[in-house]
One Martini backbone bead per residue (centre of mass of N, CA, C, O) as a GRO file, in nm:
protein
  338
    1MET     BB    1  -3.465  -4.439  11.879
    2SER     BB    2  -3.772  -4.399  11.829
    3SER     BB    3  -3.845  -4.327  12.128
    4THR     BB    4  -3.668  -4.075  12.138
    5HIS     BB    5  -3.802  -3.927  11.907
    6SER     BB    6  -4.085  -3.920  12.041
    7ALA     BB    7  -4.002  -3.764  12.297
    8ILE     BB    8  -3.908  -3.509  12.157
    9ALA     BB    9  -4.171  -3.448  12.008
   10ARG     BB   10  -4.346  -3.428  12.262
   11MET     BB   11  -4.192  -3.191  12.400
   12TRP     BB   12  -4.227  -2.994  12.169
   13GLU     BB   13  -4.532  -2.993  12.181
   14LEU     BB   14  -4.553  -2.897  12.474
   15LEU     BB   15  -4.420  -2.618  12.434
   16GLN     BB   16  -4.648  -2.522  12.228
   17LEU     BB   17  -4.890  -2.540  12.446
   18LEU     BB   18  -4.791  -2.330  12.622
   19PRO     BB   19  -4.853  -2.054  12.776
   20ASP     BB   20  -4.759  -1.703  12.838
   21GLY     BB   21  -4.922  -1.742  13.119
   22PRO     BB   22  -5.106  -1.717  13.370
   23PRO     BB   23  -5.210  -2.015  13.508
   24GLY     BB   24  -5.191  -2.225  13.294
   25MET     BB   25  -5.097  -2.570  13.243
   26THR     BB   26  -5.177  -2.870  13.316
   27ALA     BB   27  -5.088  -3.196  13.308
   28ALA     BB   28  -5.372  -3.298  13.236
   29GLU     BB   29  -5.420  -3.112  12.995
   30ALA     BB   30  -5.167  -3.194  12.839
   31ARG     BB   31  -5.242  -3.491  12.809
   32GLU     BB   32  -5.497  -3.447  12.636
   33ARG     BB   33  -5.360  -3.291  12.404
   34LEU     BB   34  -5.152  -3.516  12.336
   35ALA     BB   35  -5.352  -3.744  12.281
   36SER     BB   36  -5.485  -3.599  12.032
   37ALA     BB   37  -5.179  -3.618  11.892
   38GLY     BB   38  -5.073  -3.932  11.980
   39TYR     BB   39  -4.968  -3.901  12.293
   40GLU     BB   40  -4.947  -4.178  12.508
   41VAL     BB   41  -4.933  -4.066  12.838
   42SER     BB   42  -4.869  -3.992  13.145
   43LYS     BB   43  -4.891  -3.758  13.388
   44ARG     BB   44  -4.611  -3.816  13.507
   45THR     BB   45  -4.453  -3.775  13.244
   46ILE     BB   46  -4.530  -3.479  13.208
   47GLU     BB   47  -4.407  -3.377  13.470
   48ARG     BB   48  -4.117  -3.458  13.399
   49ASP     BB   49  -4.095  -3.292  13.141
   50LEU     BB   50  -4.140  -3.012  13.273
   51ILE     BB   51  -3.898  -3.019  13.459
   52GLU     BB   52  -3.682  -3.055  13.241
   53LEU     BB   53  -3.761  -2.805  13.064
   54SER     BB   54  -3.716  -2.587  13.297
   55ARG     BB   55  -3.393  -2.619  13.268
   56LEU     BB   56  -3.396  -2.497  12.950
   57PHE     BB   57  -3.652  -2.320  12.999
   58PRO     BB   58  -3.872  -2.039  13.060
   59LEU     BB   59  -4.035  -2.187  13.308
   60GLN     BB   60  -4.344  -2.201  13.498
   61CYS     BB   61  -4.508  -2.258  13.819
   62ASN     BB   62  -4.830  -2.259  13.962
   63ASN     BB   63  -4.783  -2.307  14.324
   64LYS     BB   64  -5.031  -2.183  14.500
   65GLY     BB   65  -5.222  -2.414  14.380
   66ALA     BB   66  -5.429  -2.650  14.319
   67PRO     BB   67  -5.362  -2.682  14.019
   68PHE     BB   68  -5.078  -2.692  13.840
   69GLY     BB   69  -4.938  -2.438  13.627
   70TRP     BB   70  -4.793  -2.408  13.310
   71TYR     BB   71  -4.549  -2.155  13.181
   72TRP     BB   72  -4.431  -1.892  13.035
   73THR     BB   73  -4.235  -1.648  13.083
   74PRO     BB   74  -4.300  -1.340  13.077
   75GLY     BB   75  -4.147  -1.231  12.772
   76LYS     BB   76  -4.016  -1.553  12.700
   77SER     BB   77  -4.147  -1.667  12.475
   78ALA     BB   78  -4.120  -1.904  12.223
   79ASN     BB   79  -4.055  -1.911  11.872
   80LEU     BB   80  -4.087  -2.204  11.757
   81PRO     BB   81  -3.964  -2.409  11.570
   82GLY     BB   82  -4.127  -2.601  11.363
   83ILE     BB   83  -4.383  -2.867  11.404
   84SER     BB   84  -4.678  -2.977  11.454
   85ILE     BB   85  -4.884  -3.242  11.410
   86SER     BB   86  -5.132  -3.079  11.324
   87GLU     BB   87  -4.985  -2.914  11.108
   88ALA     BB   88  -4.883  -3.153  10.942
   89LEU     BB   89  -5.162  -3.268  10.871
   90THR     BB   90  -5.278  -3.020  10.733
   91LEU     BB   91  -5.063  -2.987  10.511
   92LYS     BB   92  -5.097  -3.269  10.386
   93LEU     BB   93  -5.415  -3.244  10.316
   94VAL     BB   94  -5.391  -2.939  10.155
   95GLU     BB   95  -5.167  -2.911   9.946
   96SER     BB   96  -5.303  -2.973   9.663
   97SER     BB   97  -5.544  -2.753   9.689
   98ILE     BB   98  -5.359  -2.479   9.743
   99ARG     BB   99  -5.154  -2.432   9.516
  100PRO     BB  100  -5.334  -2.262   9.301
  101LEU     BB  101  -5.394  -2.020   9.539
  102ILE     BB  102  -5.082  -1.959   9.562
  103PRO     BB  103  -4.834  -1.779   9.536
  104GLU     BB  104  -4.518  -1.854   9.450
  105TRP     BB  105  -4.367  -1.697   9.680
  106MET     BB  106  -4.530  -1.846   9.901
  107LEU     BB  107  -4.466  -2.139   9.828
  108LYS     BB  108  -4.163  -2.126   9.882
  109GLY     BB  109  -4.213  -2.086  10.194
  110LEU     BB  110  -4.377  -2.375  10.215
  111GLU     BB  111  -4.202  -2.610  10.118
  112SER     BB  112  -4.052  -2.668  10.385
  113ARG     BB  113  -4.318  -2.743  10.536
  114PHE     BB  114  -4.401  -2.980  10.365
  115ILE     BB  115  -4.146  -3.145  10.418
  116GLN     BB  116  -4.163  -3.140  10.727
  117ALA     BB  117  -4.433  -3.283  10.747
  118GLU     BB  118  -4.354  -3.545  10.607
  119GLU     BB  119  -4.116  -3.619  10.796
  120LYS     BB  120  -4.270  -3.625  11.063
  121LEU     BB  121  -4.482  -3.839  10.994
  122GLU     BB  122  -4.280  -4.060  10.919
  123ALA     BB  123  -4.117  -4.070  11.193
  124LEU     BB  124  -4.403  -4.116  11.378
  125SER     BB  125  -4.580  -4.358  11.259
  126ARG     BB  126  -4.498  -4.606  11.446
  127GLU     BB  127  -4.596  -4.452  11.741
  128ASN     BB  128  -4.813  -4.254  11.596
  129SER     BB  129  -5.139  -4.253  11.504
  130ALA     BB  130  -5.179  -3.960  11.397
  131ALA     BB  131  -4.949  -3.980  11.172
  132ARG     BB  132  -5.144  -4.198  11.005
  133TRP     BB  133  -5.399  -4.049  10.894
  134PRO     BB  134  -5.345  -4.014  10.576
  135LYS     BB  135  -5.399  -4.335  10.534
  136TYR     BB  136  -5.734  -4.301  10.614
  137VAL     BB  137  -5.767  -4.059  10.406
  138ALA     BB  138  -5.987  -3.914  10.143
  139SER     BB  139  -6.041  -3.736   9.832
  140VAL     BB  140  -6.333  -3.795   9.622
  141THR     BB  141  -6.481  -3.782   9.341
  142PRO     BB  142  -6.813  -3.869   9.241
  143ASN     BB  143  -6.710  -3.874   8.964
  144MET     BB  144  -6.566  -3.910   8.690
  145ILE     BB  145  -6.241  -3.935   8.621
  146LEU     BB  146  -6.042  -3.661   8.532
  147MET     BB  147  -5.803  -3.501   8.399
  148PRO     BB  148  -5.631  -3.246   8.477
  149PRO     BB  149  -5.566  -2.949   8.381
  150GLU     BB  150  -5.320  -2.758   8.233
  151VAL     BB  151  -5.124  -2.514   8.405
  152ASP     BB  152  -4.956  -2.234   8.362
  153PRO     BB  153  -4.744  -2.103   8.594
  154ASP     BB  154  -4.693  -1.820   8.468
  155LYS     BB  155  -4.990  -1.735   8.442
  156LEU     BB  156  -5.064  -1.770   8.735
  157ARG     BB  157  -4.858  -1.568   8.847
  158LEU     BB  158  -4.972  -1.315   8.699
  159LEU     BB  159  -5.256  -1.325   8.829
  160GLN     BB  160  -5.161  -1.305   9.120
  161GLN     BB  161  -5.018  -1.034   9.083
  162ALA     BB  162  -5.266  -0.872   8.994
  163LEU     BB  163  -5.422  -0.910   9.258
  164LEU     BB  164  -5.209  -0.784   9.451
  165GLU     BB  165  -5.175  -0.503   9.269
  166GLY     BB  166  -5.444  -0.410   9.115
  167CYS     BB  167  -5.437  -0.498   8.807
  168GLN     BB  168  -5.442  -0.529   8.482
  169VAL     BB  169  -5.506  -0.744   8.191
  170GLU     BB  170  -5.378  -0.895   7.901
  171ALA     BB  171  -5.576  -1.138   7.714
  172VAL     BB  172  -5.563  -1.457   7.566
  173TYR     BB  173  -5.877  -1.623   7.487
  174ARG     BB  174  -6.035  -1.947   7.498
  175SER     BB  175  -6.333  -2.046   7.423
  176SER     BB  176  -6.579  -2.296   7.422
  177TYR     BB  177  -6.717  -2.136   7.200
  178ARG     BB  178  -6.591  -2.234   6.907
  179GLN     BB  179  -6.296  -2.160   6.991
  180GLN     BB  180  -6.265  -1.870   7.061
  181VAL     BB  181  -6.039  -1.593   7.006
  182LYS     BB  182  -5.950  -1.341   7.251
  183THR     BB  183  -5.887  -1.003   7.335
  184LEU     BB  184  -5.847  -0.898   7.678
  185THR     BB  185  -5.953  -0.674   7.938
  186LEU     BB  186  -5.876  -0.740   8.276
  187SER     BB  187  -6.027  -0.753   8.615
  188PRO     BB  188  -5.921  -0.899   8.878
  189ALA     BB  189  -6.090  -1.061   9.171
  190ALA     BB  190  -6.044  -1.391   9.158
  191LEU     BB  191  -5.976  -1.720   9.286
  192VAL     BB  192  -6.109  -2.052   9.191
  193GLN     BB  193  -6.151  -2.374   9.322
  194ARG     BB  194  -6.306  -2.638   9.110
  195GLY     BB  195  -6.186  -2.897   9.167
  196HIS     BB  196  -5.964  -2.919   8.894
  197THR     BB  197  -6.057  -2.619   8.851
  198THR     BB  198  -5.947  -2.292   8.758
  199TYR     BB  199  -6.070  -1.963   8.833
  200LEU     BB  200  -6.133  -1.647   8.694
  201LEU     BB  201  -6.244  -1.353   8.838
  202ALA     BB  202  -6.380  -1.105   8.609
  203SER     BB  203  -6.369  -0.800   8.442
  204SER     BB  204  -6.456  -0.665   8.140
  205GLU     BB  205  -6.409  -0.445   7.919
  206GLY     BB  206  -6.735  -0.287   7.915
  207PHE     BB  207  -6.794  -0.443   8.188
  208SER     BB  208  -6.931  -0.501   8.527
  209ASP     BB  209  -6.941  -0.792   8.540
  210ILE     BB  210  -6.879  -1.106   8.661
  211ARG     BB  211  -6.655  -1.344   8.527
  212GLN     BB  212  -6.559  -1.667   8.394
  213TYR     BB  213  -6.221  -1.809   8.382
  214VAL     BB  214  -6.031  -2.048   8.249
  215LEU     BB  215  -5.702  -2.099   8.296
  216HIS     BB  216  -5.626  -2.311   8.054
  217ARG     BB  217  -5.734  -2.084   7.822
  218PHE     BB  218  -5.487  -1.925   7.842
  219GLN     BB  219  -5.242  -1.798   7.611
  220SER     BB  220  -5.206  -1.500   7.736
  221ILE     BB  221  -5.022  -1.267   7.964
  222ARG     BB  222  -5.044  -0.910   8.057
  223LEU     BB  223  -4.935  -0.661   8.233
  224LEU     BB  224  -5.076  -0.362   8.358
  225ASP     BB  225  -5.086  -0.025   8.474
  226SER     BB  226  -5.372  -0.043   8.520
  227GLU     BB  227  -5.639  -0.026   8.715
  228ARG     BB  228  -5.861  -0.203   8.848
  229GLN     BB  229  -6.229  -0.274   8.774
  230VAL     BB  230  -6.393  -0.328   9.071
  231SER     BB  231  -6.642  -0.359   9.256
  232GLU     BB  232  -6.690  -0.284   9.593
  233ASP     BB  233  -6.931  -0.504   9.621
  234PHE     BB  234  -6.745  -0.727   9.594
  235ASP     BB  235  -6.793  -1.069   9.725
  236LEU     BB  236  -6.680  -1.379   9.737
  237GLN     BB  237  -6.860  -1.523   9.951
  238ARG     BB  238  -7.128  -1.424   9.830
  239TYR     BB  239  -7.091  -1.538   9.548
  240ILE     BB  240  -7.083  -1.834   9.643
  241GLY     BB  241  -7.345  -1.828   9.820
  242ASP     BB  242  -7.517  -1.762   9.542
  243LYS     BB  243  -7.423  -1.985   9.331
  244LEU     BB  244  -7.224  -1.861   9.086
  245MET     BB  245  -7.051  -2.145   9.037
  246GLN     BB  246  -7.299  -2.220   8.886
  247PHE     BB  247  -7.413  -2.345   8.581
  248GLY     BB  248  -7.638  -2.130   8.401
  249GLN     BB  249  -7.930  -1.966   8.478
  250ARG     BB  250  -7.961  -1.960   8.817
  251GLY     BB  251  -8.245  -2.017   8.854
  252GLN     BB  252  -8.520  -2.104   9.018
  253ILE     BB  253  -8.683  -2.424   9.060
  254GLN     BB  254  -8.960  -2.655   9.041
  255LEU     BB  255  -8.910  -2.981   9.103
  256GLU     BB  256  -9.071  -3.256   8.928
  257ALA     BB  257  -9.063  -3.616   9.008
  258TRP     BB  258  -8.972  -3.936   8.919
  259VAL     BB  259  -8.842  -4.209   9.119
  260SER     BB  260  -8.675  -4.457   9.208
  261ASP     BB  261  -8.603  -4.651   9.468
  262GLN     BB  262  -8.294  -4.616   9.458
  263LEU     BB  263  -8.287  -4.304   9.425
  264GLY     BB  264  -8.463  -4.245   9.672
  265ASP     BB  265  -8.265  -4.355   9.882
  266LEU     BB  266  -8.042  -4.150   9.814
  267LEU     BB  267  -8.216  -3.884   9.864
  268GLN     BB  268  -8.264  -3.935  10.166
  269GLU     BB  269  -7.955  -3.888  10.231
  270THR     BB  270  -7.924  -3.676   9.961
  271PRO     BB  271  -8.064  -3.407   9.906
  272LEU     BB  272  -8.144  -3.150   9.679
  273SER     BB  273  -8.290  -3.001   9.928
  274ASP     BB  274  -8.436  -2.860  10.204
  275ASP     BB  275  -8.746  -2.888  10.058
  276MET     BB  276  -8.766  -3.176  10.008
  277GLN     BB  277  -9.014  -3.398   9.874
  278MET     BB  278  -9.138  -3.740   9.961
  279MET     BB  279  -9.346  -3.984   9.787
  280PRO     BB  280  -9.502  -4.262   9.759
  281CYS     BB  281  -9.627  -4.460   9.524
  282GLU     BB  282  -9.935  -4.567   9.441
  283GLY     BB  283  -9.920  -4.893   9.314
  284SER     BB  284  -9.609  -4.816   9.270
  285PRO     BB  285  -9.306  -4.761   9.206
  286GLY     BB  286  -9.155  -4.523   9.381
  287TYR     BB  287  -9.127  -4.157   9.363
  288SER     BB  288  -9.234  -3.837   9.461
  289ILE     BB  289  -9.083  -3.520   9.382
  290THR     BB  290  -8.982  -3.210   9.546
  291ALA     BB  291  -8.771  -2.918   9.445
  292THR     BB  292  -8.554  -2.654   9.509
  293VAL     BB  293  -8.363  -2.544   9.230
  294ILE     BB  294  -8.093  -2.489   9.021
  295ASP     BB  295  -8.056  -2.394   8.686
  296THR     BB  296  -7.822  -2.615   8.557
  297TRP     BB  297  -7.601  -2.806   8.400
  298GLU     BB  298  -7.562  -3.002   8.636
  299LEU     BB  299  -7.852  -3.085   8.662
  300ARG     BB  300  -7.874  -3.207   8.375
  301TRP     BB  301  -7.650  -3.412   8.408
  302TRP     BB  302  -7.780  -3.560   8.641
  303LEU     BB  303  -8.042  -3.641   8.500
  304LEU     BB  304  -7.901  -3.801   8.268
  305SER     BB  305  -7.740  -4.002   8.456
  306HIS     BB  306  -8.059  -4.089   8.564
  307SER     BB  307  -8.258  -4.169   8.323
  308GLY     BB  308  -8.358  -4.463   8.441
  309ALA     BB  309  -8.462  -4.309   8.742
  310ILE     BB  310  -8.594  -4.045   8.593
  311VAL     BB  311  -8.887  -3.816   8.572
  312VAL     BB  312  -8.969  -3.522   8.439
  313ARG     BB  313  -9.248  -3.296   8.492
  314GLN     BB  314  -9.120  -3.037   8.633
  315PRO     BB  315  -9.065  -2.840   8.419
  316ALA     BB  316  -9.158  -2.855   8.096
  317ALA     BB  317  -8.895  -2.753   7.964
  318LEU     BB  318  -8.709  -2.956   8.103
  319SER     BB  319  -8.848  -3.212   8.008
  320GLN     BB  320  -8.806  -3.157   7.701
  321ASP     BB  321  -8.499  -3.138   7.706
  322ILE     BB  322  -8.438  -3.423   7.810
  323LYS     BB  323  -8.595  -3.575   7.594
  324ALA     BB  324  -8.434  -3.468   7.348
  325LYS     BB  325  -8.158  -3.582   7.434
  326LEU     BB  326  -8.246  -3.882   7.444
  327LEU     BB  327  -8.340  -3.904   7.150
  328LYS     BB  328  -8.071  -3.824   7.024
  329ALA     BB  329  -7.908  -4.057   7.146
  330LEU     BB  330  -8.077  -4.284   7.024
  331GLU     BB  331  -8.027  -4.203   6.729
  332GLN     BB  332  -7.717  -4.237   6.736
  333TYR     BB  333  -7.721  -4.536   6.811
  334HIS     BB  334  -7.878  -4.630   6.565
  335GLU     BB  335  -7.677  -4.527   6.349
  336ALA     BB  336  -7.426  -4.689   6.460
  337SER     BB  337  -7.572  -4.984   6.408
  338LEU     BB  338  -7.587  -4.975   6.075
   0.00000   0.00000   0.00000
């Protein structure tokens, strides 16, 4: 039964591979494409499949000369339902990450595809190695795992609707600074998923710049009839490319530091920047490094997380800031031990 199931799936995949007209796809080409999808069969088996399928579907063979190419009869190619194994793998691997970024009404249309992808991979996993791929790969955050914040689906739906309709929203928002709660009129510009956290990029009434709002801090959202006011120059890809989703001063600095041998080995594999330079220290362990980096909170968190393996030398202000934080931590540990 499982081999029959696999044969049907293979032939369905083959139908989806065939082009809409001549010169068509040869059996050898089809065999290579199917092999990459996990269906390891001979060229002769593919030829038999094509002959059988041509009796049921409007397929033609370009037999004017070898190699023979198979294709759908022009004007009669089928928009086949179902899902290819590559599509099933893609949906399975991206499902969790795309959910917060797709409007609810679009997700409803995709739910059946998510289920179909799961069922197809499960049904073919015993005979098709490609169908087992999700068991061999995973995406893991490099930092300590924190529970993702809970986002109200109704508020997310309203923000997605505002983006699609191009309207403003009235929002009650709790900021991280002293937990202040404010009522804002926002013009949504984009949604960005960053790790476990979803951000709304929007301009606030009275300001022209784009600001970042964490979705789980919205306490209420109401759609307005007014048209959103976002600069026509705003481009999401350029915004991300300019590293504006990194938090802090955002200006570039020239970092100079000493790092331990162990951290130096890590940085040789994963440099801090394209222009990072590293030199072994003469007569002592460790390395001296220089790198052009963006001055962000994340940079400071990273420096503090490696406090036993790095000493910032320049910029002086950054060095003093890291030193002050370490002294404060040491003081707190000392007080806690009394």
